N, C-alpha and C positions, 0 to 999 in steps of 0.2 A: 257519401257525406259522413265525416267522422262523428262519433258519439263522444261528447265531452262530459266530464263529471259535473253534476249539478251543484256540488258544493263550491262556492266562489273561490275559496283558498286552494282547494285541490285543482279547480279549473285554472287558477292562475299559473300553476306549474305546468299544466298540460298545454295551455295556449301559448305560453312563452316558448316551450320546446317546439311546438308546431310552427310558430312564427319564425324561429331561428332556422328551422329546417327547410321552410318553404319560401321565404322571401329572398329573392336573389340578392346577393351581397352588393352588386353595383348600385342598387337602389338606396343603400343605407348612407347616402351622402346628402346632407341638407343643401338645398339650392335655392336661389332666387330665380323666379321665372316659371315657365310651364314645363320644364324638362321632365318632371315626375308626374305631371297631371295626366290622368286617363279619363276622357269623357265617354268613350265607348260609342257605339252606333256603327251603322254600315259604312259611313264615310270617314270614320276616324282613322288617322294614320299614326301608328305607334312610332314614337321617337327612337325606340330601341327594342330588341327582342325580350329584354328583361321585363318590361312593362306588360307585354302580352302574356308572358309566362306567369307573372304574379297575379294578373287578373284571372287567368284560367284556374289557377290553384285556389284562389280565394273564393271564386264563384262556385267551384265544385264543393267547397266546404260550407257554403252558405254565408260567408263572412263579408260579402259586399253589402248585404243588408242583414246584419246579425240578429235583429229582433223580429224580423218579419217571419210569418209562419213558414214552415218547411215546404208545405204544399205549394207555395208560391215562389219557391226558390231562395227563401231566406234561411237563416241559421237556426231559428226557433230558440234563441238564447233568452234567458231571463234578463231583466234589467240590471240585476247585480252582475251577471256574467258579462253583459255588454259593457258595463262600466269598467270591469277588469280588463277586457279586451282593449278598450280605448287607452287605458293606462299603460298597458304593456306595449302597445304600438308606439306610444309616445316615448316610453322609456328606451325602446330599441331603435328609435328614430326611423320607424318604418312608415312610408307614405301610404295613404289609402289606395287600395287597388282600383277604385272607381269613384268618380264624383259625378254630379250632374243633377238636373232638375227632376229626372226620373226618381232618384233616391230621396231627394230632399223636399220635393214639392208634389208632383202628381202621384207618386207612389203612396205616401201617407194619406193623400186625399182619397185615392181609390180604396184604400183599406178602410177608410171611414165611411165613404159614401157610395163606392162602386158596388155593383151587383156581382154575384159569383162568376158569371161569364166574363165580365170585364176584368176582374182580378186574374182569372186564369189566362185570359188572352194577353194581358199586358205586363203583369208583375214579373213572371219568370224571365222575360226578355230584358227587363230593366236590370234584374239581378245579375244576369250573365253578361251584361255590357253589350248586348246585341242591338239595342234600340236607344236612340238619343231623342230627348224631348225638348221642345221649346214652348214658349208661353205666348198666347195671343190674347192680350188684354187691351193695352193702349191702342188708340186709333189716332189718325191725324187730327180729328176733331174731338177726341175724348181722352184726355190725359188725366189730370188730377180729378176731373169730374167724370170718372169712369162710367158711371151709370147712364151717361148720355150717349153711349156707344150706339152706332148705327149699322154695324155689320149684321145682315139679316139672314135668317134661315127659314125658308118657306117649305111647307109640307108638299111632297110630291110622291104619292104612294107610300112605300115603306122607307122613303129617303127624305132628307132635307136638301134643298138647293140653296147653297150659301153664296152670297155676294157681298163684297165689301173689302176693307183693308185694315191691316194691323200695322203698327209702327213700333220701333225700338224692340223688335222681336229678336232677342239675343240668340245668336247662332242658328237662326232659321235656315241659313244656307247649308248647314251641316247636320240638321236634324232630320229624323225619320218620321216623327209624329209631332203634332201640335195640339195642346189643349187650349181651347178658345172660348171666349164669351160671345154669344150671338143673340140677337134679338129675335125671339120667336113669337112675340105678341106685341106689335107696334102700338096697339090701342091701350095696353095696360100702363100703369104707372112705371116710371123708369126702372126701378129695381125689380118690379114684379113681372116684367116681360122678357127676362133674360134667361137663357139656358147655357149650361156648361157642356161643350161638345168636344169630342175627340176626333181628330182629322188626320188621316194618312197624308203625309206631305207629297207622296207620289201620285195622288189623285189628280186626274186631268182638271186643269183650271186653276191649280195652285202655282203661283209664281213668286219668286223672292228676288229682292234687289238690295244688295249690301249698302250700308251707309258708312262713309269714311269719316272719321273724327280727326281732330287736330293732331292726335298722336301718330297719325299716319296709317292707322289700321283701326278696325273696330269689330266687335262681335255683333253690332246692331244691324238690323235689316228692316226693310218694309216688306210685308207679306200681303199679296193680293189674292182674293178668291173671286173667280169669275165662273158662275154657274157650276160650282163644285158640288157633286152629288155625294152625300154622306148618309150612311144608314141611320135611321132614327134610333136604333138600338145603341148608338154611340153617345147618347145623352147620359151624363153622370148625374144621379139624383133625379129630381122631378123636373119635368118640362116646366119652364117658367119659374123654376126654383133655383136657378143657377147662382143667384146672388149669394145665397147661403153657402154654397159650395165654394164660390169665389173668395168670400171673406175668410173661410177656414184656410184655403190655400195661401192667401196673402200673409196670414200669420206664420205659416211655415216658411214662406219666401223671405220675410223680413228677418226671421231668426237665422235662416241660412246666409243671407247677405251679411248680417252682423258678424257671424262666425267667420265668413270668408274674409271680410274686410278687416275685422278686428284681430283675429288670432291665426289667420292663415289657412282656414278651412281644413285643419287637421294635418297639413303638410309640415314635415320637419323644416324648421326655419332657423338659420343662424341667428344668434342674438345680435342686437344692434351693436353691442360692445365688440363682438368678434368681427363684425363688418368694419367697425371704426378702426380696429387695430391694423387693417390693411392699408389705411390711408393717412392716419394721424400719428405724430411722434409719440413714442411710448418709452417709459423708463426700463431699466433692466429687468424689472419684475413684470413687465407687460402691461403696466398701468398707463392709461392715456394721460398725457401731460397737461393738456388743455383743461383747466378746471371748469370753465363755462360749458364746454362740450360734454364733460363728464356728468355735469348736473343735468343737462338736457337728456342725455342717454339714460341716466338712472331714472329720471321722472317718466320717460316713455316706457321703459321696461316695467316699472312698477304699475303704471296705468294699464298696460297690456296684460300683465299678470292678473291684476284685480278684475279686469273685464273678462278674461278667460275663466276665472273661477265663478264669476256671476253667470256666464253662459253655461258652465257645467252644472250649476244648480238648476237652471232652467231645463237642461237635458234630463237631469235626474227626475224632475217633476213630470216631464213628458213620458219618461219610462214608467212612472207610477200611474200613468193613465190620464194625466192632466193635459188637455189640449192647449197649445199656445194661445195666448190672449192678447189684448191690446198692449201689454208690456213689451211685446216684440217690436213695437214702434220705438220704444226707448233704446232697445238693443241696436236697431238699425241706425238711429241718429248717432249714437255714441260710436258704433263701429265705423261709420262713415268718417267721422271726425278723427278717429284714431288712425285709420288708414291714410288719410291725407297728411296727418302729422308724421307718420312713418316715412312717406315719400319726401316730404319737405326736409326731414332730418337727414335722410340718406343723401340728398343732393348737397346739403351743407357739408356733410362728412367727406364725400368724394371730391368736392370742389371742381376744378377744371376737368377731371376725369369723368364727370357726369354730363359733360356738354357734348359728347359724341352723338352723332346721328347715324352715320354710316361711314364705311371705309376703314383703313388701317389706323393703328395707334391706340385702339381701345379693345378691351376684352368684350366678349359677347354679353356678359352681364352689365358692363359699363354702358354699352350701346342701348340697353333696355331701360336705363335709369330715368332719363329725361322723358322717354315715351311713357313709362309707367306713371311718372309724376303728372304728365298732361292727362293721361287716362283717368287718374284718380279724381280729377276735377268734376267728372261726371257722376261720381258716387253719390253726391247730394241730390241728384235728380232721379237716377234709376231706382226701381223698386219702390217708388213713392217718394216725392220730394221731401226734403227735411222740413219744409214749411207745413206740408200736409201731415207728416208724422207728429210734429209738435201740436197740431190741432187735435189729433187723435189722443195724444198724451193728456192734453188739457181737459178734454171732454170725457174720455172713457177711463183714464187712470186717476187723474186728480179731481174729476167731477167739478171742474170750474164752471161758473155760469157763462153763458154766451156773451 
């Protein structure tokens, strides 16, 4: 693991040189779609060898989780250094070496609530891209009212026996572990009888059924637990105290979703104007001739830029030790709406070329446009519906009366 200069400006030159030397050049091409995304995990299939090479080099340097402690596989960078790293990666149009719930959700939660054994067991594998995580919160009968969940964990010696089901479990069919909310005291009040449990997806009794959406595919699954034996040591935080852990993780999740929907999750992205120039008439200076479309594109780009800067301020606050709060609900609502606007605008720009579903006559990117638009319709439901988020904003941010 390289040693970098602690001075932010000296570090800037060092990390820029390191990035230029270590990120494979074929990855420095902004794309739409998932050709640059690396989720990691035992079941992940790399789209090309450059992804695997970039992940290995970044993980060895601790740069998949730059601010996590080195003893857990992170880079041990200061918040000032991490900010410089993020800036330089954007400047060089370098994609993140790894994304996923491990880095954005369960990892930060374990750093806050996990014990030393749990951190040592799970965090290094996350950093190295060896383990992929999914989230077991919602149930067929417990969506917006999550505290009414019924998936039970009953004590059996040193283990829990887990029975129940989770739904909308994103990428459960490709995950190695799941962090789940389970009811460990059915006699307690709803929020007080819940524990936060880590479960290996290869444990006997765990089964997964994918759910297909209107877009033709889906990351969503239904996950069933039938007499699944899980060590009691896999509880994060206190037994029956899982609601506190769950709320902290939800704040991380909503910030993550807002980032992904709103500004691309750190991936290099072509500007909307560059995308439009491929489909709309332009003058000799490359300016789009349609004034109405120019106005729509400019408004979107300004809104996306402003939202990105707001998210950056939130990241800076997190690096200063401030945990995400209810304002993450604001980010999630706006990020959802911004992402849906993006896909609406892209369809308008591409026109008939956005209507392809399969077969010849369309590029691979064009074939994904309508599917991506259809998929974006679910953004206002996943990660907490926009209606629920607005209630959170009203009560916990604006302090409005009931």
